[in-house]
Backbone bond lengths (Angstrom), bond angles and torsions (degrees), N, CA, C in turn:
res aa  C-N    CA-C-N  psi(-1)  N-CA   C-N-CA  omega(-1)  CA-C   N-CA-C  phi
1 M - - - 1.404 - - 1.506 109.31 -
2 R 1.355 114.91 131.38 1.427 118.90 -179.24 1.510 111.05 -76.03
3 K 1.321 114.21 150.65 1.490 120.39 179.86 1.499 108.41 -77.07
4 L 1.351 117.02 129.58 1.486 120.28 178.85 1.473 110.28 -78.74
5 T 1.299 115.05 152.21 1.445 120.61 174.53 1.545 110.12 -75.01
6 T 1.281 117.25 165.67 1.426 122.53 178.38 1.524 110.49 -58.21
7 E 1.302 116.75 -45.64 1.477 121.68 -178.38 1.517 108.94 -64.42
8 E 1.308 120.95 -40.98 1.458 122.30 179.45 1.522 110.89 -64.51
9 R 1.323 116.19 -40.43 1.437 118.45 177.49 1.525 112.49 -64.57
10 R 1.305 118.64 -38.04 1.468 121.64 -179.94 1.531 111.53 -67.19
11 R 1.288 119.00 -34.49 1.482 122.12 -177.24 1.512 111.18 -78.82
12 R 1.329 119.19 -18.30 1.461 118.09 -175.89 1.499 112.44 -72.19
13 R 1.341 115.67 147.56 1.441 123.26 175.27 1.500 108.55 -131.26
14 F 1.329 118.88 133.86 1.470 122.34 177.10 1.549 108.21 -100.89
15 T 1.305 115.26 137.08 1.456 117.46 -179.71 1.538 108.72 -72.70
16 E 1.283 115.58 160.59 1.460 122.61 179.30 1.557 108.07 -62.40
17 A 1.303 118.15 -39.77 1.471 120.92 -178.80 1.547 110.45 -63.96
18 F 1.365 114.48 -41.08 1.459 119.56 177.67 1.533 110.62 -61.21
19 R 1.306 117.38 -48.67 1.460 121.65 177.89 1.478 113.49 -59.27
20 K 1.357 117.17 -43.85 1.437 120.70 179.01 1.536 110.49 -63.52
21 E 1.305 118.71 -37.85 1.462 122.79 -179.06 1.537 108.20 -67.25
22 Q 1.291 119.62 -41.19 1.457 121.39 178.52 1.509 111.32 -64.84
23 V 1.342 117.39 -42.00 1.476 122.55 175.16 1.530 110.84 -60.79
24 R 1.306 117.40 -42.83 1.481 122.34 179.51 1.498 109.99 -61.07
25 L 1.363 116.91 -42.70 1.466 120.81 177.55 1.528 109.63 -63.30
26 L 1.297 116.73 -40.93 1.455 122.47 178.77 1.480 110.41 -62.06
27 D 1.341 117.50 -47.32 1.477 121.15 179.17 1.515 114.93 -61.36
28 R 1.352 114.95 -35.05 1.474 119.70 178.64 1.522 111.43 -76.74
29 G 1.342 116.69 -13.77 1.473 120.28 179.42 1.535 112.51 84.22
30 E 1.316 117.50 17.31 1.463 121.11 -179.05 1.535 110.28 -77.43
31 V 1.321 116.82 -30.68 1.468 122.27 177.10 1.562 108.26 -137.90
32 T 1.309 114.16 165.82 1.479 119.72 179.56 1.570 106.23 -106.07
33 L 1.262 113.43 165.47 1.460 119.33 178.44 1.494 111.55 -60.78
34 S 1.326 116.05 -42.04 1.490 119.78 -178.85 1.520 110.77 -70.21
35 E 1.354 120.20 -29.90 1.442 121.56 176.35 1.539 111.85 -66.63
36 I 1.337 115.02 -42.02 1.484 118.45 176.46 1.510 110.34 -64.05
37 S 1.336 115.42 -41.67 1.455 119.67 178.64 1.518 111.80 -59.63
38 R 1.341 115.66 -44.66 1.486 118.99 179.67 1.526 112.77 -68.87
39 M 1.340 115.44 -45.17 1.461 122.93 -174.89 1.557 111.77 -55.78
40 Y 1.357 113.72 -47.14 1.438 121.01 -173.20 1.496 113.57 -104.67
41 Q 1.349 117.79 7.46 1.418 125.65 178.88 1.549 110.66 49.78
42 V 1.332 112.27 56.00 1.499 122.65 -179.14 1.532 105.69 -121.01
43 K 1.290 116.70 143.06 1.487 118.05 176.78 1.526 109.74 -66.00
44 A 1.311 114.21 147.88 1.473 120.91 -179.89 1.505 109.72 -59.52
45 D 1.310 118.42 -38.89 1.482 122.66 -179.84 1.562 110.46 -59.60
46 C 1.304 117.09 -35.52 1.456 121.50 178.14 1.544 109.76 -68.38
47 V 1.280 118.58 -43.14 1.464 122.66 176.62 1.496 109.12 -63.80
48 K 1.324 120.43 -40.61 1.454 123.77 178.45 1.498 109.50 -61.65
49 R 1.331 118.17 -37.46 1.434 122.56 177.18 1.538 111.54 -63.10
50 W 1.315 114.84 -39.79 1.516 120.14 175.17 1.505 110.75 -61.02
51 V 1.378 116.07 -43.31 1.457 120.99 -178.56 1.537 109.25 -65.27
52 R 1.314 119.86 -43.00 1.454 122.02 -178.96 1.532 109.40 -65.66
53 K 1.316 118.05 -31.63 1.475 120.13 -177.80 1.532 112.67 -83.77
54 Y 1.346 118.35 -38.47 1.495 120.63 -170.16 1.492 114.90 -109.15
55 S 1.358 118.41 -14.89 1.457 119.23 -173.18 1.542 112.12 -96.16
56 Q 1.340 113.68 149.44 1.455 119.24 172.55 1.491 109.93 -80.09
57 N 1.343 118.56 -25.98 1.453 125.40 -179.21 1.526 109.84 -90.14
58 A 1.298 116.05 124.17 1.494 118.37 179.05 1.534 109.30 -83.11
59 I 1.285 113.76 151.56 1.434 119.72 175.78 1.498 107.35 -82.03
60 P 1.340 118.54 124.64 1.450 119.44 -179.59 1.573 110.64 -62.68
61 E 1.300 115.00 142.73 1.445 120.91 178.91 1.535 108.43 -68.06
62 P 1.330 117.36 142.01 1.468 119.54 179.90 1.562 109.77 -68.61
63 I 1.297 112.77 149.01 1.438 119.91 177.32 1.555 106.65 -94.87
64 V 1.288 113.57 118.96 1.521 119.91 -177.44 1.527 107.79 -95.21
65 I 1.317 114.49 121.26 1.473 120.81 176.09 1.516 107.74 -108.08
66 G 1.306 115.20 120.89 1.447 120.19 -175.40 1.543 114.99 -99.81
67 S 1.331 115.89 -22.51 1.470 117.15 -177.52 1.541 109.01 -148.87
68 R 1.278 112.72 174.89 1.493 119.25 178.37 1.539 110.82 -63.19
69 N 1.341 116.89 -35.72 1.482 120.65 178.64 1.499 109.97 -65.13
70 D 1.343 119.49 -39.08 1.452 120.63 177.44 1.535 110.95 -62.32
71 Y 1.338 114.75 -41.68 1.444 119.80 179.52 1.505 111.09 -63.32
72 D 1.329 116.88 -45.96 1.477 122.33 178.82 1.522 110.46 -62.03
73 H 1.318 115.89 -39.85 1.498 120.51 179.78 1.561 109.27 -65.81
74 M 1.331 118.14 -39.96 1.465 121.09 176.95 1.550 110.40 -61.87
75 K 1.317 116.45 -42.85 1.474 119.75 178.64 1.512 111.12 -62.00
76 V 1.317 118.76 -43.32 1.454 123.49 178.76 1.524 109.23 -61.15
77 L 1.342 116.78 -44.51 1.503 120.39 -179.75 1.507 110.69 -65.29
78 E 1.344 118.27 -38.96 1.436 121.17 177.63 1.543 112.69 -62.31
79 K 1.320 115.89 -42.04 1.447 121.81 179.03 1.519 110.07 -65.87
80 E 1.345 115.09 -41.99 1.488 118.23 179.36 1.541 109.70 -65.36
81 N 1.317 117.74 -40.50 1.458 122.33 178.40 1.505 109.97 -61.49
82 Q 1.306 118.64 -43.63 1.454 122.00 179.39 1.521 111.45 -63.66
83 S 1.323 117.59 -42.53 1.493 120.19 180.00 1.528 110.11 -68.46
84 L 1.322 118.32 -35.01 1.446 121.59 176.99 1.525 112.32 -66.07
85 K 1.311 115.62 -41.15 1.487 122.10 176.37 1.539 109.43 -61.17
86 Q 1.292 116.57 -42.80 1.450 121.46 179.00 1.522 109.64 -63.58
87 Y 1.320 118.03 -44.77 1.462 124.00 -178.27 1.551 109.34 -63.18
88 I 1.323 115.92 -43.57 1.467 120.29 179.44 1.583 107.60 -62.45
89 G 1.272 117.33 -42.24 1.484 120.79 179.90 1.546 111.24 -62.38
90 E 1.313 115.67 -42.28 1.460 119.56 176.90 1.509 111.49 -64.42
91 Q 1.321 117.69 -41.74 1.454 120.62 179.49 1.523 110.52 -66.96
92 Q 1.331 117.73 -37.13 1.452 118.59 178.12 1.526 111.46 -65.99
93 M 1.318 116.51 -38.25 1.500 119.70 176.20 1.524 108.69 -64.15
94 R 1.272 118.71 -41.54 1.471 123.92 -178.80 1.537 107.70 -62.70
95 L 1.326 117.43 -44.99 1.473 121.84 -179.53 1.537 109.84 -62.78
96 V 1.290 119.94 -43.67 1.469 122.01 178.59 1.510 109.47 -63.02
97 Y 1.374 117.27 -41.29 1.451 119.97 179.60 1.551 109.79 -62.24
98 M 1.331 115.86 -45.35 1.481 118.84 179.95 1.527 112.74 -63.15
99 E 1.320 116.26 -38.70 1.456 120.00 178.48 1.556 109.90 -65.41
100 Q 1.295 118.67 -40.74 1.438 121.68 177.21 1.554 111.09 -66.36
101 L 1.279 115.72 -39.90 1.462 121.76 177.94 1.524 110.90 -62.62
102 L 1.366 115.72 -42.70 1.468 120.08 177.55 1.549 110.48 -65.50
103 A 1.313 115.45 -41.52 1.482 117.04 178.19 1.529 111.42 -62.23
104 L 1.321 116.72 -40.21 1.454 121.98 -179.53 1.523 108.92 -64.89
105 A 1.342 116.10 -42.96 1.474 120.19 -178.45 1.537 108.76 -65.51
106 K 1.305 119.74 -41.14 1.451 122.56 177.07 1.506 111.29 -61.63
107 E 1.342 116.56 -39.60 1.449 122.00 -179.28 1.532 110.84 -66.01
108 R 1.313 116.62 -40.89 1.457 120.47 -177.03 1.532 112.62 -83.76
109 L 1.316 116.50 -34.37 1.476 118.90 -174.43 1.520 111.97 -102.97
110 G 1.297 118.25 -6.18 1.467 121.48 178.55 1.525 109.59 106.38
111 N 1.339 113.36 164.97 1.473 119.14 -175.99 1.493 113.05 -73.16
112 D 1.334 116.95 -20.38 1.480 119.03 -178.60 1.540 110.78 -81.39
113 F 1.333 118.61 4.74 1.477 121.51 -179.78 1.532 108.56 -68.26
114 E 1.337 115.89 125.86 1.457 119.66 176.25 1.520 106.76 -139.07
115 K 1.278 113.41 153.36 1.452 118.31 176.01 1.517 110.14 -78.45
116 K 1.342 115.83 128.41 1.482 118.41 -177.47 1.458 110.19 -119.55
């Protein structure tokens, strides 16, 4: 595909149906924002505007890191998030185990079995 001149890019207009189709492809994960930008020689900000207008999924705001301390703080938060996710998973497994144990106890000891 030949590179368009600045004047050609300015005169171009994309139909609403075309924009919606590109956003739909983006939402399904078939293409990335940068691929659409490169394919049609459109600025990424323009594609982001399409997404904000036509998509149900919002584009997450960028995380701005200004210093080494910010970067280190982000790494600490990511590790904490990962450990909390693991803890929640373990607790969920424990809860399922306890529910199955309670069901088994009710089955063997009768429906009137209750923890006292």
